[in-house]
N, C-alpha and C positions, 0 to 999 in steps of 0.2 A: 938814413933812417932816423926818425924823431927819437930822442932819448927815452921818452915814455914807452914807445913801442918797442925799442930795443931792450929796455929793462924787462918789460913783460915777456918778450920772446925768450930772454935768458932764464927767467924764472920758470916759464912753462917747460923748458927743456930739462928741468930737474923733476924727477918723478917722486914728488913728496906725497905719496899716496897714503891715505889713512881711512880705514885700517890697512896695514898694521902700523904705520908711522915711519915709512921709508924716507931716507935721505934728508931728514930734518937738519942734520949738522951741515950738510952741503948747502942747503937753502939759507940757513942762518948766516953762513960764511959769506955767501954772495950778497945778501941784504946788508950785512955789517960793512962789507967792503964798499958797497955803493953809498951807504950813509956817510962813511968816512970820506969818500971821494967828494961828496957834495958838502963836506964840512958841517955835517949835522951832529957830529960827536955822539955816536951811539954808545949805549952801555947795555950790558947783559944783566937782566933781572935774574934769570936762570940761564942754563946753557941753551935753552930753546926759545927764550923770550927776549926780544930787543925793545929798548926804549930810546927815544930821541926827543928833544924839545927845542923850540925856538921861542924867543921873546921872554918877557918877565911878567910875574904876577902870581898871586897866591891861589887863584881860582882858574885853573886851565880849562881850555876846551880840548877834549880828547879826540884824536883820530885813532882809529882802531881797525886792524885787519888780520886775517889768518892766512897762512901760507900753505896749509895742508889742503889736499884735494881728494875727492872721492876716487876710488880705483878706476883706471881707464878700461874701456871696452877693448882697446887695441893699443899695443905699444907705440904705434905711429902717432898717437895723440901727444906724445912727448917730443915730437918733431914738428914744432910750430911752423906755419907757413902763412903767407899773405895771398889772398885771392880777392881781387877788386879792392874794396875798402874794408875788408874784414881780416882780422887775425884769428887763425884757427889753432886750437890745441886745448888739452885738458888744463883747466884753470884760467883760461883767458877771461871768461865771464865770472867765475866763482873761485877765487877773486884776485888772481895775481895781476890782472889788468888794473883793477881798482887800487891795489897796493902801490903799483908804480905811479898811478895818478896822485895818490895821497903823498907819497914821498916827494914828488916834484912840487906839489902844492906847499909842502913844508919849506922848500927852497924859496918860494915866492913870498913866504910869510916871515922871513927873517926880521923884517922891520915892522912887523905887526904890533899894534899897541896893546898887546896882551900875550899870554903864554899859551902855546899849543904843544901838547904832548902826544907823541905817536907811539902806539903799542903794536908790535908785530908778534903774533902768537901762533902756535900750532894747535892741533887737536880739536878744532872747532867741529869737525865732522863727526866726532865721537864724544862730545860732551865737555871738553875742556880740561881734562884731568892734568895734562902737562902744559896747559895754556892759561886761559883766562881765569880758571879757578884759583890760580896762584897769585893773581894780581891783588895787591894790598894797598891800603891807605888811599883809596880812590876818593877824591873830593874835588869837584869841579863844577863848572856852569853848564856843561853839556858834553855829549859824545856823538860822534858820527862814525858809522862803519860803512864799508863799501860793498855790501852784498848786491847781487844782481837783481835789482828791484823793478826792472822793465819800465822805468820812467816814473814810478810812484814813490812815495816815501812810506816806509814801514815804521809806525810809531807804537806798535803793539805786537806781541807774539803769544802763541799758545804755550802752555806748559808741556811737559813731557814726562811720561812714565814708560820706560822701555824695559821689557822683561824677557828673560829666557825661561821657558816653562818645559819641564821634563816629567813625563809619565813613565812609570816602570811596570814591567810585567815579568814573564818567565819565558825564556827561549825554549823552543821545541822544534823538532823536524816537522815538515809539513804533513808527513804521514801520521804523525802523532800530535796533530795540532790541538786535539782536545785536552792534552796534558799541559799545554802552555797557557800563558796569560798574555793577551795581545795588547802591548803598550800603545800601539797606534789606535786601536779601537777605543781605548781609554781617552786618548787625546781627542778623538772625534766627539765624544760626549762633552768634553770641555768646550770644544769649538761650537757646538750647538748652543750652549749657554751663552757664549761670548757673542754669537750672532744675534741673539735676542737683545743683549745689551746694546750692541751696535745699532740695532733698529730703533732703540728708544732715544738715543742721544742726538744732539744737534752738532756735535763736534766730531772728532776723528778717532776711530779705533781700527788699526790695521792688524789683521790676524794672519799669522803665518808668513811674515816677510821672508824668513828662512825656516826650513823644516828638514829634519833628518830623522830617519827611523830605520831600525833593523840592521842585520848583518848581510842578508842575502834574500833572494826572491823566494827561496824554499824553506825559510826559517821564520817561525813566529817571532816577531820583534819584541825584545825584552826592554827596549827603551825607545822613546820618541821625544824629540826636542823641537820646539818651535819658538819663534819670537812673537811678541806682541808689542805694538807701539801705540800708546794712548796719548792723544794730544788734546787736553782740556782747553776750553776757551777761558779768557781772562775772568769771566764771571763764575767759573767752576772752581771748586776747591781741589787742588792736587791731592791732598791727604784723603778727602772723601772718595775721590775717584780711585785712588789706590786701594782703599779699604774695600770698595765694591769689587774690584778685580780679584783681590786675594780671597774674598768669600766665594766667588765663582770658581776659583782655581783650587779649592780645598782638596787635599789629597795628592796634589802634584808638588814637585820640587820647583821652587820659584827663585830665580836670581834677578834682582833689579839692578841693571847695569847703567841706567841713566834715570835720574829724577831731577826735574828742574821746574821752578814755578813759572807761571805766566808773568808778563810784565806789560806795562803800558805807560806812555808818556803823553803829555798834552799836545794837541795839534795847534795850539795857539800861543805857546810860550815864546820867549825871545829867540831861542835856538831854532825852533820850528819855523818861526816867521823868517828868520835870516836865511835858512836853507830854502824855503819855498820861494822867497824873492829872488835868490840867486839862480835857482832853476828856471824861474819864469823869465828872468832877464836873458839868460844864455840859451835856453831851449825854446823860448817863445810861448810857453804855456805853464801855468801854475800847476804843480803836481797835486794829485789827490793823496790824502793820508789814509792808509789802510792797515789792517792787521796782517802780519806775515803768515803765510799758510803753514810755516814750520817754526822751529825753535830759532832764537836769535841771540847773538852775543851781547846785544843791548841789555839783556836781563842782568848781567853782572854789574852794570852801572845803574840801571833803573832801580834795582833793589837797594841801592845805597842813596837813593833820592836824587840821582843825576839824570836829567832828561836825556834820553838816548834815542837815536834815529838811524835808520839804514837808508842809504841812497847810493846806488852804484851805476856805472856805465853799462854793465852787462844786462842780459835779459834772462829772467828765470826760465823761460821756455826752452832755452838751449843749454842751461847749466846742467851738468852731469850727463849730457847727451853725447852721442858719438860725434856729432858735428858741432861741438861746443865752439863758440867764437865770440868775439867782441867787435863791434863796429868801431873802426879806428877814429873817425871824427867824433863820435860820442866819448870815446876814451880820452881824447885830448881836451874836449870841453869839460870833462869832469875835473881836470886840474884847476880850471878857473872857477868852477862851482864851489869846490872845497875852499879855495883861497878866499873867494868873495864872501862865503858864509862866515868864515872866521873873522875877516875884517869887519863885517857888519855886526857880529856879536860883540866885538870889543869897541865899537864906535862910541 
């Protein structure tokens, strides 16, 4: 078995689900051991974050990836298997396959005429509190991450305002419902306001991703809680959109558990050109540059003035799905794409 495929398989077998953040220590230990085996001299920035580097120079190119995965639909997704030219399992596309490709690209870049720094982090799926949020002193010529981009390059991402909203009422037996206050009905009023906002905007507002209400079918619910996920476009102000939401939610308890700005990097700079040329040479077609439909770890670098891009061997269409997989030939070609991009940047 090719070492990139074998490393992917071993990573997928670790159920590093987030939430809640399972098996991070086990995943870090495997990655650390692999980096040591490949003589990439890893160091721990925190107990959950690994860094390795090759080459010399003051302005590095960053490789970046996360090892947490969304919860599986079935435990068998942590039993990776190969069928045809595909490797199946949770995280094969998003993004343990890409991590394995980047690690082996680092091996190929030992003699590169510049410095490449690899960051391996957790918590991407829930905003980066134990991961990228803790990275400090970032200063480089560019960044690449290996999200499942379906053959395009993501050079921009929407912002995020994720909320947990709770309305409160008064419990009562169904036979005395008139003495209670229905928290669910109060939430319905808020939902109607939010639907009007959703119909006005050109970006994204997801209402009720999760919702919980009441104690039993025959009791007036005294609480109702749901989530909102607002994803403003780069030309929208996160602060202004947050203000609009809070006005609509007046009277409810609101917990903001994720807030992040949008970010964008040029599609014609040196790193963008190097990546596009490498993809064109190896895949046979120059990739399009697009905005990611969700949030991206590129923002941690772009907000520091570092051009940041996502390109990975996986397909967004299967990421987070029950049949998540990565095409093995594309996975192996990604190693050369990352290595060639770095060499071209430092040329």
